[in-house]
Each structure stands twice: as structure tokens, then as C-alpha cells.
DOROSE-957840 format. One record per residue (C-alpha): chain; x, z, y; residue in one letter; residue number from 1. Coordinates in steps of 0.25 Angstrom, whole numbers, plus 5000, padded with zeros to 4 digits. Example, Ala and Ser with C-alpha at 12.3 -4.5 7.8 and 13.67 -1.06 7.14 Angstrom:
+-------+------+------+------+-----+-----+
: chain :    X :    Z :    Y : res :   n :
+-------+------+------+------+-----+-----+
:     A : 5049 : 5031 : 4982 :   A :   1 :
:     A : 5055 : 5029 : 4996 :   S :   2 :
+-------+------+------+------+-----+-----+
***
This chain:
+-------+------+------+------+-----+-----+
: chain :    X :    Z :    Y : res :   n :
+-------+------+------+------+-----+-----+
:     A : 4892 : 5015 : 5102 :   M :   1 :
:     A : 4889 : 5008 : 5089 :   Q :   2 :
:     A : 4878 : 5014 : 5080 :   D :   3 :
:     A : 4874 : 5008 : 5067 :   T :   4 :
:     A : 4864 : 5014 : 5056 :   L :   5 :
:     A : 4865 : 5015 : 5044 :   I :   6 :
:     A : 4852 : 5017 : 5037 :   R :   7 :
:     A : 4845 : 5019 : 5024 :   N :   8 :
:     A : 4858 : 5022 : 5016 :   C :   9 :
:     A : 4854 : 5021 : 4999 :   A :  10 :
:     A : 4866 : 5033 : 4997 :   H :  11 :
:     A : 4874 : 5039 : 5006 :   L :  12 :
:     A : 4886 : 5045 : 5001 :   L :  13 :
:     A : 4893 : 5054 : 5013 :   T :  14 :
:     A : 4904 : 5060 : 5007 :   M :  15 :
:     A : 4903 : 5072 : 5017 :   D :  16 :
:     A : 4906 : 5085 : 5015 :   D :  17 :
:     A : 4893 : 5089 : 5008 :   A :  18 :
:     A : 4894 : 5076 : 5000 :   G :  19 :
:     A : 4879 : 5073 : 5004 :   R :  20 :
:     A : 4873 : 5059 : 4997 :   E :  21 :
:     A : 4862 : 5054 : 5005 :   L :  22 :
:     A : 4852 : 5043 : 5004 :   V :  23 :
:     A : 4843 : 5035 : 5012 :   G :  24 :
:     A : 4850 : 5038 : 5025 :   C :  25 :
:     A : 4856 : 5032 : 5036 :   D :  26 :
:     A : 4869 : 5034 : 5046 :   I :  27 :
:     A : 4871 : 5033 : 5060 :   R :  28 :
:     A : 4885 : 5027 : 5063 :   L :  29 :
:     A : 4889 : 5028 : 5078 :   T :  30 :
:     A : 4902 : 5024 : 5085 :   G :  31 :
:     A : 4909 : 5027 : 5072 :   G :  32 :
:     A : 4903 : 5038 : 5067 :   V :  33 :
:     A : 4893 : 5041 : 5057 :   I :  34 :
:     A : 4881 : 5049 : 5069 :   A :  35 :
:     A : 4869 : 5050 : 5058 :   E :  36 :
:     A : 4867 : 5051 : 5043 :   I :  37 :
:     A : 4851 : 5052 : 5039 :   G :  38 :
:     A : 4839 : 5047 : 5037 :   Q :  39 :
:     A : 4829 : 5039 : 5045 :   G :  40 :
:     A : 4841 : 5038 : 5058 :   L :  41 :
:     A : 4837 : 5030 : 5071 :   E :  42 :
:     A : 4841 : 5016 : 5070 :   P :  43 :
:     A : 4850 : 5010 : 5082 :   R :  44 :
:     A : 4862 : 5000 : 5082 :   G :  45 :
:     A : 4867 : 4993 : 5069 :   D :  46 :
:     A : 4856 : 4997 : 5057 :   I :  47 :
:     A : 4863 : 4995 : 5042 :   V :  48 :
:     A : 4854 : 4996 : 5030 :   D :  49 :
:     A : 4860 : 5006 : 5019 :   A :  50 :
:     A : 4847 : 5002 : 5009 :   R :  51 :
:     A : 4856 : 5001 : 4996 :   G :  52 :
:     A : 4869 : 5007 : 5001 :   A :  53 :
:     A : 4875 : 5016 : 4997 :   L :  54 :
:     A : 4883 : 5023 : 5009 :   V :  55 :
:     A : 4898 : 5030 : 5009 :   T :  56 :
:     A : 4909 : 5033 : 5017 :   P :  57 :
:     A : 4917 : 5022 : 5020 :   G :  58 :
:     A : 4929 : 5022 : 5009 :   L :  59 :
:     A : 4944 : 5024 : 5015 :   V :  60 :
:     A : 4956 : 5021 : 5008 :   N :  61 :
:     A : 4967 : 5029 : 5008 :   T :  62 :
:     A : 4980 : 5020 : 5002 :   H :  63 :
:     A : 4981 : 5005 : 5005 :   H :  64 :
:     A : 4992 : 4994 : 5008 :   H :  65 :
:     A : 4983 : 4983 : 5013 :   L :  66 :
:     A : 4993 : 4974 : 5013 :   F :  67 :
:     A : 4993 : 4974 : 5000 :   Q :  68 :
:     A : 4980 : 4967 : 4999 :   S :  69 :
:     A : 4989 : 4952 : 5000 :   L :  70 :
:     A : 4996 : 4956 : 4986 :   T :  71 :
:     A : 4984 : 4959 : 4975 :   K :  72 :
:     A : 4987 : 4957 : 4962 :   A :  73 :
:     A : 5002 : 4950 : 4965 :   V :  74 :
:     A : 5007 : 4945 : 4952 :   P :  75 :
:     A : 5019 : 4954 : 4946 :   G :  76 :
:     A : 5014 : 4966 : 4952 :   A :  77 :
:     A : 4999 : 4967 : 4946 :   Q :  78 :
:     A : 5005 : 4974 : 4933 :   D :  79 :
:     A : 5016 : 4981 : 4939 :   A :  80 :
:     A : 5019 : 4998 : 4941 :   L :  81 :
:     A : 5021 : 5002 : 4956 :   L :  82 :
:     A : 5035 : 4998 : 4959 :   F :  83 :
:     A : 5036 : 4987 : 4952 :   G :  84 :
:     A : 5023 : 4984 : 4960 :   W :  85 :
:     A : 5027 : 4986 : 4972 :   L :  86 :
:     A : 5043 : 4977 : 4969 :   Q :  87 :
:     A : 5033 : 4965 : 4966 :   R :  88 :
:     A : 5026 : 4966 : 4978 :   L :  89 :
:     A : 5035 : 4971 : 4990 :   Y :  90 :
:     A : 5044 : 4956 : 4992 :   P :  91 :
:     A : 5027 : 4952 : 4995 :   I :  92 :
:     A : 5025 : 4961 : 5004 :   W :  93 :
:     A : 5038 : 4960 : 5012 :   A :  94 :
:     A : 5031 : 4946 : 5014 :   R :  95 :
:     A : 5020 : 4952 : 5023 :   F :  96 :
:     A : 5017 : 4947 : 5038 :   T :  97 :
:     A : 5009 : 4955 : 5048 :   P :  98 :
:     A : 4999 : 4944 : 5043 :   E :  99 :
:     A : 4999 : 4948 : 5030 :   H : 100 :
:     A : 4997 : 4962 : 5035 :   M : 101 :
:     A : 4985 : 4961 : 5042 :   R : 102 :
:     A : 4978 : 4951 : 5030 :   V : 103 :
:     A : 4982 : 4960 : 5020 :   S : 104 :
:     A : 4974 : 4971 : 5028 :   A : 105 :
:     A : 4964 : 4964 : 5033 :   L : 106 :
:     A : 4961 : 4960 : 5020 :   T : 107 :
:     A : 4963 : 4974 : 5013 :   G : 108 :
:     A : 4955 : 4982 : 5024 :   L : 109 :
:     A : 4944 : 4971 : 5020 :   A : 110 :
:     A : 4943 : 4974 : 5007 :   E : 111 :
:     A : 4944 : 4989 : 5007 :   L : 112 :
:     A : 4932 : 4989 : 5017 :   A : 113 :
:     A : 4924 : 4980 : 5008 :   L : 114 :
:     A : 4925 : 4992 : 4998 :   S : 115 :
:     A : 4918 : 5001 : 5009 :   G : 116 :
:     A : 4933 : 5008 : 5014 :   C : 117 :
:     A : 4932 : 5010 : 5029 :   T : 118 :
:     A : 4944 : 5019 : 5031 :   M : 119 :
:     A : 4958 : 5015 : 5025 :   T : 120 :
:     A : 4973 : 5018 : 5027 :   S : 121 :
:     A : 4986 : 5007 : 5023 :   D : 122 :
:     A : 4998 : 5009 : 5020 :   H : 123 :
:     A : 5007 : 4999 : 5025 :   L : 124 :
:     A : 5023 : 5002 : 5021 :   Y : 125 :
:     A : 5027 : 4985 : 5023 :   L : 126 :
:     A : 5030 : 4979 : 5034 :   F : 127 :
:     A : 5037 : 4965 : 5034 :   P : 128 :
:     A : 5039 : 4955 : 5041 :   N : 129 :
:     A : 5033 : 4962 : 5055 :   G : 130 :
:     A : 5019 : 4970 : 5050 :   S : 131 :
:     A : 5016 : 4982 : 5054 :   R : 132 :
:     A : 5005 : 4989 : 5054 :   L : 133 :
:     A : 4998 : 4987 : 5064 :   D : 134 :
:     A : 4995 : 4974 : 5056 :   D : 135 :
:     A : 4986 : 4982 : 5046 :   T : 136 :
:     A : 4980 : 4991 : 5056 :   V : 137 :
:     A : 4975 : 4978 : 5066 :   D : 138 :
:     A : 4970 : 4973 : 5051 :   A : 139 :
:     A : 4962 : 4986 : 5051 :   A : 140 :
:     A : 4956 : 4985 : 5066 :   R : 141 :
:     A : 4950 : 4969 : 5061 :   E : 142 :
:     A : 4944 : 4974 : 5047 :   I : 143 :
:     A : 4940 : 4989 : 5053 :   G : 144 :
:     A : 4942 : 4999 : 5043 :   L : 145 :
:     A : 4947 : 5013 : 5048 :   R : 146 :
:     A : 4962 : 5011 : 5045 :   F : 147 :
:     A : 4974 : 5022 : 5041 :   H : 148 :
:     A : 4988 : 5014 : 5040 :   T : 149 :
:     A : 4999 : 5019 : 5035 :   T : 150 :
:     A : 5012 : 5016 : 5042 :   R : 151 :
:     A : 5019 : 5014 : 5029 :   G : 152 :
:     A : 5035 : 5012 : 5026 :   A : 153 :
:     A : 5045 : 5009 : 5017 :   M : 154 :
:     A : 5060 : 5012 : 5019 :   S : 155 :
:     A : 5069 : 5011 : 5007 :   I : 156 :
:     A : 5072 : 4998 : 5000 :   G : 157 :
:     A : 5077 : 4994 : 4986 :   E : 158 :
:     A : 5092 : 4995 : 4991 :   S : 159 :
:     A : 5089 : 5009 : 4995 :   A : 160 :
:     A : 5081 : 5010 : 4980 :   G : 161 :
:     A : 5067 : 5011 : 4986 :   G : 162 :
:     A : 5057 : 5000 : 4979 :   L : 163 :
:     A : 5057 : 4988 : 4992 :   P : 164 :
:     A : 5061 : 4978 : 4997 :   P : 165 :
:     A : 5072 : 4983 : 5006 :   D : 166 :
:     A : 5064 : 4972 : 5015 :   A : 167 :
:     A : 5051 : 4982 : 5016 :   L : 168 :
:     A : 5059 : 4993 : 5020 :   V : 169 :
:     A : 5060 : 4999 : 5032 :   E : 170 :
:     A : 5070 : 5008 : 5042 :   R : 171 :
:     A : 5064 : 5021 : 5043 :   E : 172 :
:     A : 5064 : 5023 : 5056 :   E : 173 :
:     A : 5056 : 5010 : 5059 :   E : 174 :
:     A : 5046 : 5014 : 5048 :   I : 175 :
:     A : 5046 : 5031 : 5060 :   L : 176 :
:     A : 5045 : 5022 : 5071 :   N : 177 :
:     A : 5032 : 5012 : 5066 :   D : 178 :
:     A : 5024 : 5025 : 5061 :   C : 179 :
:     A : 5027 : 5030 : 5074 :   I : 180 :
:     A : 5023 : 5014 : 5080 :   R : 181 :
:     A : 5010 : 5013 : 5071 :   V : 182 :
:     A : 5004 : 5029 : 5074 :   I : 183 :
:     A : 5005 : 5026 : 5088 :   D : 184 :
:     A : 4999 : 5013 : 5089 :   A : 185 :
:     A : 4985 : 5015 : 5080 :   F : 186 :
:     A : 4984 : 5029 : 5073 :   H : 187 :
:     A : 4971 : 5035 : 5078 :   D : 188 :
:     A : 4971 : 5049 : 5075 :   P : 189 :
:     A : 4957 : 5052 : 5079 :   S : 190 :
:     A : 4944 : 5053 : 5070 :   D : 191 :
:     A : 4936 : 5039 : 5069 :   G : 192 :
:     A : 4951 : 5032 : 5069 :   A : 193 :
:     A : 4952 : 5019 : 5064 :   M : 194 :
:     A : 4967 : 5018 : 5061 :   I : 195 :
:     A : 4976 : 5029 : 5058 :   R : 196 :
:     A : 4991 : 5029 : 5054 :   V : 197 :
:     A : 4999 : 5036 : 5043 :   G : 198 :
:     A : 5013 : 5035 : 5041 :   I : 199 :
:     A : 5015 : 5031 : 5026 :   A : 200 :
:     A : 5030 : 5028 : 5020 :   P : 201 :
:     A : 5027 : 5021 : 5007 :   C : 202 :
:     A : 5032 : 5028 : 4996 :   S : 203 :
:     A : 5043 : 5038 : 4990 :   P : 204 :
:     A : 5049 : 5027 : 4986 :   F : 205 :
:     A : 5050 : 5015 : 4998 :   S : 206 :
:     A : 5054 : 5027 : 5008 :   V : 207 :
:     A : 5063 : 5036 : 5011 :   S : 208 :
:     A : 5061 : 5052 : 5011 :   R : 209 :
:     A : 5064 : 5052 : 5025 :   E : 210 :
:     A : 5055 : 5042 : 5028 :   L : 211 :
:     A : 5046 : 5050 : 5020 :   M : 212 :
:     A : 5049 : 5063 : 5031 :   R : 213 :
:     A : 5048 : 5056 : 5042 :   N : 214 :
:     A : 5036 : 5050 : 5041 :   A : 215 :
:     A : 5030 : 5062 : 5038 :   A : 216 :
:     A : 5035 : 5069 : 5050 :   L : 217 :
:     A : 5031 : 5057 : 5059 :   L : 218 :
:     A : 5018 : 5059 : 5051 :   A : 219 :
:     A : 5016 : 5071 : 5055 :   R : 220 :
:     A : 5022 : 5071 : 5071 :   D : 221 :
:     A : 5012 : 5058 : 5071 :   K : 222 :
:     A : 4999 : 5065 : 5066 :   G : 223 :
:     A : 4997 : 5053 : 5055 :   V : 224 :
:     A : 4995 : 5054 : 5040 :   M : 225 :
:     A : 5008 : 5050 : 5030 :   L : 226 :
:     A : 5004 : 5043 : 5018 :   H : 227 :
:     A : 5014 : 5036 : 5007 :   T : 228 :
:     A : 5013 : 5032 : 4991 :   H : 229 :
:     A : 5014 : 5044 : 4983 :   L : 230 :
:     A : 5018 : 5046 : 4967 :   A : 231 :
:     A : 5010 : 5032 : 4964 :   E : 232 :
:     A : 5016 : 5031 : 4949 :   N : 233 :
:     A : 5025 : 5038 : 4941 :   D : 234 :
:     A : 5036 : 5029 : 4947 :   E : 235 :
:     A : 5033 : 5033 : 4958 :   D : 236 :
:     A : 5035 : 5049 : 4953 :   V : 237 :
:     A : 5048 : 5044 : 4946 :   A : 238 :
:     A : 5054 : 5039 : 4959 :   Y : 239 :
:     A : 5050 : 5052 : 4968 :   S : 240 :
:     A : 5058 : 5061 : 4955 :   L : 241 :
:     A : 5070 : 5052 : 4954 :   A : 242 :
:     A : 5072 : 5049 : 4970 :   Q : 243 :
:     A : 5066 : 5064 : 4977 :   F : 244 :
:     A : 5069 : 5071 : 4965 :   G : 245 :
:     A : 5054 : 5076 : 4966 :   C : 246 :
:     A : 5039 : 5071 : 4965 :   R : 247 :
:     A : 5030 : 5064 : 4974 :   P : 248 :
:     A : 5022 : 5074 : 4978 :   G : 249 :
:     A : 5035 : 5084 : 4980 :   Q : 250 :
:     A : 5042 : 5074 : 4988 :   Y : 251 :
:     A : 5030 : 5073 : 4997 :   A : 252 :
:     A : 5030 : 5085 : 4999 :   E : 253 :
:     A : 5046 : 5088 : 5003 :   D : 254 :
:     A : 5043 : 5077 : 5015 :   L : 255 :
:     A : 5029 : 5079 : 5022 :   G : 256 :
:     A : 5021 : 5073 : 5014 :   W : 257 :
:     A : 5011 : 5083 : 5011 :   T : 258 :
:     A : 4998 : 5086 : 5019 :   G : 259 :
:     A : 4985 : 5081 : 5024 :   D : 260 :
:     A : 4991 : 5070 : 5033 :   D : 261 :
:     A : 4995 : 5064 : 5019 :   V : 262 :
:     A : 4992 : 5056 : 5009 :   W : 263 :
:     A : 4999 : 5048 : 4998 :   H : 264 :
:     A : 4994 : 5037 : 4989 :   A : 265 :
:     A : 4993 : 5036 : 4975 :   H : 266 :
:     A : 4999 : 5052 : 4969 :   C : 267 :
:     A : 4994 : 5048 : 4954 :   V : 268 :
:     A : 5006 : 5054 : 4950 :   K : 269 :
:     A : 5004 : 5067 : 4957 :   L : 270 :
:     A : 5006 : 5079 : 4949 :   E : 271 :
:     A : 4998 : 5093 : 4950 :   A : 272 :
:     A : 5007 : 5099 : 4961 :   P : 273 :
:     A : 5008 : 5088 : 4969 :   E : 274 :
:     A : 4992 : 5085 : 4967 :   I : 275 :
:     A : 4991 : 5101 : 4971 :   A : 276 :
:     A : 5004 : 5099 : 4983 :   L : 277 :
:     A : 4996 : 5088 : 4990 :   F : 278 :
:     A : 4982 : 5095 : 4988 :   A : 279 :
:     A : 4987 : 5110 : 4996 :   R : 280 :
:     A : 4993 : 5099 : 5006 :   T : 281 :
:     A : 4981 : 5090 : 5009 :   G : 282 :
:     A : 4989 : 5079 : 5004 :   T : 283 :
:     A : 4981 : 5063 : 5001 :   G : 284 :
:     A : 4981 : 5056 : 4991 :   V : 285 :
:     A : 4976 : 5041 : 4990 :   A : 286 :
:     A : 4973 : 5037 : 4976 :   H : 287 :
:     A : 4973 : 5024 : 4973 :   C : 288 :
:     A : 4967 : 5023 : 4959 :   P : 289 :
:     A : 4968 : 5007 : 4959 :   C : 290 :
:     A : 4982 : 5004 : 4962 :   S : 291 :
:     A : 4985 : 5016 : 4952 :   N : 292 :
:     A : 4980 : 5006 : 4941 :   C : 293 :
:     A : 4983 : 4994 : 4945 :   R : 294 :
:     A : 4998 : 5000 : 4946 :   L : 295 :
:     A : 4997 : 5009 : 4934 :   G : 296 :
:     A : 5002 : 5023 : 4942 :   S : 297 :
:     A : 4991 : 5028 : 4935 :   G : 298 :
:     A : 4978 : 5038 : 4939 :   I : 299 :
:     A : 4980 : 5048 : 4952 :   A : 300 :
:     A : 4974 : 5063 : 4947 :   P : 301 :
:     A : 4964 : 5062 : 4959 :   V : 302 :
:     A : 4955 : 5072 : 4950 :   R : 303 :
:     A : 4965 : 5082 : 4951 :   A : 304 :
:     A : 4967 : 5079 : 4967 :   M : 305 :
:     A : 4955 : 5079 : 4969 :   R : 306 :
:     A : 4954 : 5092 : 4963 :   D : 307 :
:     A : 4967 : 5099 : 4971 :   A : 308 :
:     A : 4957 : 5096 : 4983 :   G : 309 :
:     A : 4968 : 5084 : 4987 :   L : 310 :
:     A : 4963 : 5074 : 4995 :   R : 311 :
:     A : 4962 : 5060 : 4990 :   V : 312 :
:     A : 4958 : 5047 : 4995 :   G : 313 :
:     A : 4956 : 5032 : 4989 :   L : 314 :
:     A : 4966 : 5020 : 4990 :   G : 315 :
:     A : 4964 : 5006 : 4985 :   V : 316 :
:     A : 4982 : 5003 : 4989 :   D : 317 :
:     A : 4987 : 4992 : 4988 :   G : 318 :
:     A : 4979 : 4979 : 4986 :   S : 319 :
:     A : 4991 : 4974 : 4976 :   A : 320 :
:     A : 4991 : 4987 : 4968 :   S : 321 :
:     A : 4976 : 4988 : 4968 :   N : 322 :
:     A : 4972 : 4974 : 4971 :   D : 323 :
:     A : 4960 : 4977 : 4977 :   T : 324 :
:     A : 4956 : 4987 : 4989 :   G : 325 :
:     A : 4942 : 4992 : 4985 :   N : 326 :
:     A : 4941 : 5005 : 4989 :   L : 327 :
:     A : 4928 : 5007 : 4981 :   V : 328 :
:     A : 4934 : 5002 : 4967 :   A : 329 :
:     A : 4945 : 5012 : 4970 :   E : 330 :
:     A : 4938 : 5022 : 4971 :   A : 331 :
:     A : 4930 : 5018 : 4958 :   R : 332 :
:     A : 4943 : 5018 : 4952 :   Q : 333 :
:     A : 4947 : 5031 : 4955 :   A : 334 :
:     A : 4935 : 5037 : 4951 :   M : 335 :
:     A : 4939 : 5031 : 4937 :   L : 336 :
:     A : 4950 : 5034 : 4935 :   L : 337 :
:     A : 4949 : 5049 : 4938 :   Q : 338 :
:     A : 4939 : 5048 : 4928 :   R : 339 :
:     A : 4947 : 5039 : 4917 :   V : 340 :
:     A : 4960 : 5050 : 4918 :   A : 341 :
:     A : 4950 : 5063 : 4920 :   R : 342 :
:     A : 4937 : 5060 : 4916 :   G : 343 :
:     A : 4923 : 5053 : 4919 :   A : 344 :
:     A : 4921 : 5066 : 4927 :   D : 345 :
:     A : 4934 : 5068 : 4934 :   A : 346 :
:     A : 4928 : 5060 : 4946 :   M : 347 :
:     A : 4915 : 5056 : 4952 :   S : 348 :
:     A : 4910 : 5042 : 4960 :   A : 349 :
:     A : 4908 : 5050 : 4972 :   R : 350 :
:     A : 4919 : 5059 : 4969 :   E : 351 :
:     A : 4930 : 5047 : 4971 :   A : 352 :
:     A : 4920 : 5039 : 4984 :   L : 353 :
:     A : 4921 : 5051 : 4989 :   F : 354 :
:     A : 4937 : 5050 : 4989 :   I : 355 :
:     A : 4936 : 5036 : 4993 :   A : 356 :
:     A : 4929 : 5040 : 5006 :   T : 357 :
:     A : 4929 : 5055 : 5010 :   R : 358 :
:     A : 4944 : 5058 : 5002 :   G : 359 :
:     A : 4950 : 5047 : 5008 :   G : 360 :
:     A : 4947 : 5050 : 5021 :   A : 361 :
:     A : 4951 : 5063 : 5018 :   E : 362 :
:     A : 4964 : 5059 : 5012 :   V : 363 :
:     A : 4968 : 5049 : 5028 :   L : 364 :
:     A : 4963 : 5062 : 5035 :   G : 365 :
:     A : 4949 : 5054 : 5040 :   R : 366 :
:     A : 4940 : 5067 : 5042 :   H : 367 :
:     A : 4932 : 5059 : 5051 :   D : 368 :
:     A : 4929 : 5047 : 5038 :   C : 369 :
:     A : 4925 : 5050 : 5022 :   G : 370 :
:     A : 4910 : 5055 : 5024 :   Q : 371 :
:     A : 4898 : 5050 : 5029 :   I : 372 :
:     A : 4895 : 5062 : 5040 :   A : 373 :
:     A : 4890 : 5063 : 5053 :   V : 374 :
:     A : 4904 : 5062 : 5063 :   G : 375 :
:     A : 4911 : 5055 : 5052 :   K : 376 :
:     A : 4915 : 5042 : 5056 :   R : 377 :
:     A : 4906 : 5029 : 5051 :   A : 378 :
:     A : 4915 : 5022 : 5040 :   D : 379 :
:     A : 4904 : 5020 : 5030 :   L : 380 :
:     A : 4902 : 5011 : 5018 :   A : 381 :
:     A : 4890 : 5005 : 5011 :   L : 382 :
:     A : 4888 : 5001 : 4996 :   W : 383 :
:     A : 4876 : 4993 : 4992 :   D : 384 :
:     A : 4871 : 4999 : 4979 :   I : 385 :
:     A : 4858 : 4989 : 4977 :   T : 386 :
:     A : 4872 : 4978 : 4972 :   G : 387 :
:     A : 4874 : 4976 : 4956 :   I : 388 :
:     A : 4887 : 4985 : 4957 :   E : 389 :
:     A : 4877 : 4998 : 4961 :   A : 390 :
:     A : 4863 : 4993 : 4952 :   A : 391 :
:     A : 4860 : 5004 : 4941 :   G : 392 :
:     A : 4864 : 5014 : 4948 :   S : 393 :
:     A : 4860 : 5026 : 4947 :   W : 394 :
:     A : 4869 : 5033 : 4960 :   D : 395 :
:     A : 4872 : 5028 : 4971 :   P : 396 :
:     A : 4882 : 5034 : 4976 :   A : 397 :
:     A : 4891 : 5031 : 4962 :   A : 398 :
:     A : 4897 : 5019 : 4970 :   L : 399 :
:     A : 4909 : 5021 : 4961 :   L : 400 :
:     A : 4902 : 5019 : 4949 :   L : 401 :
:     A : 4892 : 5009 : 4953 :   A : 402 :
:     A : 4898 : 5001 : 4965 :   G : 403 :
:     A : 4897 : 4993 : 4973 :   P : 404 :
:     A : 4912 : 4991 : 4975 :   T : 405 :
:     A : 4910 : 4983 : 4990 :   R : 406 :
:     A : 4905 : 4989 : 5003 :   V : 407 :
:     A : 4891 : 4983 : 5009 :   R : 408 :
:     A : 4893 : 4988 : 5021 :   D : 409 :
:     A : 4903 : 4997 : 5028 :   L : 410 :
:     A : 4906 : 5005 : 5040 :   F : 411 :
:     A : 4919 : 5008 : 5048 :   V : 412 :
:     A : 4918 : 5015 : 5061 :   E : 413 :
:     A : 4904 : 5014 : 5060 :   G : 414 :
:     A : 4908 : 4998 : 5061 :   R : 415 :
:     A : 4902 : 4989 : 5051 :   Q : 416 :
:     A : 4917 : 4983 : 5043 :   V : 417 :
:     A : 4908 : 4977 : 5032 :   V : 418 :
:     A : 4894 : 4974 : 5030 :   R : 419 :
:     A : 4887 : 4967 : 5017 :   D : 420 :
:     A : 4901 : 4965 : 5012 :   G : 421 :
:     A : 4907 : 4959 : 5022 :   L : 422 :
:     A : 4916 : 4960 : 5031 :   I : 423 :
:     A : 4914 : 4962 : 5046 :   T : 424 :
:     A : 4925 : 4965 : 5051 :   T : 425 :
:     A : 4934 : 4952 : 5049 :   V : 426 :
:     A : 4934 : 4939 : 5043 :   D : 427 :
:     A : 4936 : 4942 : 5030 :   L : 428 :
:     A : 4938 : 4927 : 5025 :   R : 429 :
:     A : 4947 : 4924 : 5034 :   R : 430 :
:     A : 4956 : 4937 : 5030 :   V : 431 :
:     A : 4955 : 4934 : 5016 :   L : 432 :
:     A : 4960 : 4919 : 5018 :   T : 433 :
:     A : 4972 : 4924 : 5027 :   E : 434 :
:     A : 4975 : 4935 : 5014 :   Q : 435 :
:     A : 4974 : 4921 : 5003 :   A : 436 :
:     A : 4983 : 4914 : 5013 :   R : 437 :
:     A : 4994 : 4927 : 5015 :   L : 438 :
:     A : 4992 : 4930 : 5000 :   A : 439 :
:     A : 4995 : 4917 : 4994 :   N : 440 :
:     A : 5006 : 4914 : 5003 :   A : 441 :
:     A : 5012 : 4928 : 4998 :   L : 442 :
:     A : 5010 : 4923 : 4984 :   A : 443 :
:     A : 5016 : 4910 : 4987 :   S : 444 :
:     A : 5028 : 4914 : 4993 :   A : 445 :
:     A : 5032 : 4922 : 4979 :   L : 446 :
+-------+------+------+------+-----+-----+
***
């Protein structure tokens, strides 16, 4: 049984029920679980010196499109609103193959890991040229992050009044059958699971009401979670009103898309009754502040959501609408936007970090993760607070105010995925060479 002692932590933010912060302590990891927390623990197994390090739970990413890491900063999409941005990128994504899916996922997962992320969801909703969800699952296993993959889908193309091109949509019967296949193949409902699967029709403007309803029924039959985009911007809300005669929150409720097994991405335009509905039903939200800024969607009412008791986590969203996948930078942006909208006391650095760790774990239904406490999974991030970014900081726990933004060491299920700022599980230089080759070929084809 693997045993690692993280010794002499300069400062420890536990995110446990008591909100404890400890100084000069040790943490023992045994068999993928946090076994002991204390001072002067017996040295055995691997020893990691955490002097000069802030230790936090691993960050949790609740919304991503890993395939988009091949299409960062695409000309013609850089300054577009959501619908125009999608219409620019759909033809490029239609050229993807299983190799594109796997390499982009490896790159995106490595980028997340280097920003302190130990668990991520992924929303893959298009499957061109033989691509399958399996391609990204293989990448997650190779990198070693805890992976909540969701089988997304688009079923209404342009010819039927939808946004995506017809070549990227699937028949709804085939979508549901493949959902069953990937759940049966990969989903692990147990504590400590490294892979879980959810069902995630892309959005109200790319699938039918029938698929949304049937997806909810299937998810409950299989005991898996539901995920989609909702109320992302004014165009999104206008589409819901025009096509369905109701706001997005009502649309979700009517089709069975509320409950503690559901989380929605963005929710920038939720109004007070919708926030109350989601809070009452236990519905979660993946807040994606950088993407919302990049696409001009607005500032999500996260302060109101939190005050209402709604579960909120963070998401970097796709790299084509964020252009980076740095989750600790995302947490800082979330904090700053609430302050811009509501005042300097609207959100503290500690609250934003809670949302990025335990908050995200709760949104994904992972009560075994997201905090440093005995019996919880051994997912930890170590941040070097002796460098230039944190120099002069009076409060080492205020990570989001005074850096760093790149992790020193990262443990997932007790295994070291990042050591001294470097990925340990893959040859990242080789992956990036492949990423550059594929991205350059896509650009040349235009």
C-alpha cells in the first residue's frame, strides 16, 4: 500500500467543516486516502518536504471542453459573441479525428494539473470522423487526473432550425444508445472513483425537448448526473423565450433538469426566481468567469447564488472561449468579478478558493473529495510561497491575491502527478509537439 508523508507544511487550508487552517503540520497519504494530519508524524514511505509551501485541496474544474485546446485564439472567433463564435468554429471541429480528441485532451488535462487541478469534468458534445468519448477517457487515465466525463450531443442541425451544421448532429436514438454504452463501460459510482460518466445534451439550441427529457429519464435509471449549458447570454435567453415560451430555468424544470444530480454551466442570466428554484432543488452551477468575459456574456450572479444556498463550482470552459485552462486564475477572476459587480467585500479570497475546491467537489457529487480531512481522498496541491509572486504577502493563505498561479506538487489519489512544477505521468514535450502539428494542420486547411 503506497504511503507518502508530506512533512512540514508551512500553511494548510483544509476546507473541512470547521474551516481549519494549520501551520507546520504533516499529512500522511495511505492507499489513496488522507490517513493522518498532525505534527511530527512518523516518517515512512516517500517523504515530501513542504517547507515554504501552502497546501490546499486539489482544485476542481466543473466545466470544460478539452477538445477545444487545439483551437485557441482562432482568427474570426476572437471577438465574436457566443452564437457567431460557435458558427466560426463548428467547421473546424468537424475535421477532428480520434487523434485530435486524444491529444487535445492530454494537453488540456496537463494544463489543468499544472494549475493545481486534481479533478475535472469534460463536456464532449461532437463526435466527427469516428471520434468517441473513449478517446478522452484514455487521455485522462494517462495523465492521472480524476475525470468526470459527460457524453454530450447535438441533434438539431441548421436545416431544422438549430445552430450546428447538419454534419455534426446525431440521431437521438444513437445518442441515447451510446450514452448507455459509455456508462456501462466507464462509470464508477464508488468512493474514490477515478472515472465517472454523466449525460450532457449540449444546449437548448442544439437538441430537442424530447432528447432533454429522455436524457433525464436515462440518467436517473442509470444513477448518473446530468449536465448542459444554460442561460449563458442574452442570445441564449432570447432563443428560449422564442422557441419554448419560457425562461431557461422554467425550461429546465419542465424537462426534469433540476435536482442534486444536475449541474448547469454558466447561468449568467439567471433571475431571482430561477436562483431560488435551483437552490430549493439542489441544482448545481458551474461558473465560468473568464469565458463569460471573453465572449461578452456578462457577470454571473454568484453572490446571489451563494447567499441563496445554491451549490456553485468553477469551470475554465473550453480553451477556444477562455484561451487558457488555468483553474487558480479562474478562481481569482471569479473573486474579482463579484467585487466589480458588488463591491470589494463581495467575495473574499478564501471563499473563492472554497468554491474552486470543495464547492466544485460538491457540485460533482463528490463528498469524498474537495477537503483535507482524515478519510477523504488524497487529492492535494502544494504551492510554493517563497517565490516572487508571493513575496511580501502577509497572508500565505490568500493565494488568489498574491499567487502563485502554477502548482509546485500535485497529488491525485495519493499519486504524484506534478513534481517540482513538472508533469510526471507523460512526456509533455512530446504531447505538445503533437498538439502543434495537429493545430498547424487545421489552420493550414483553412
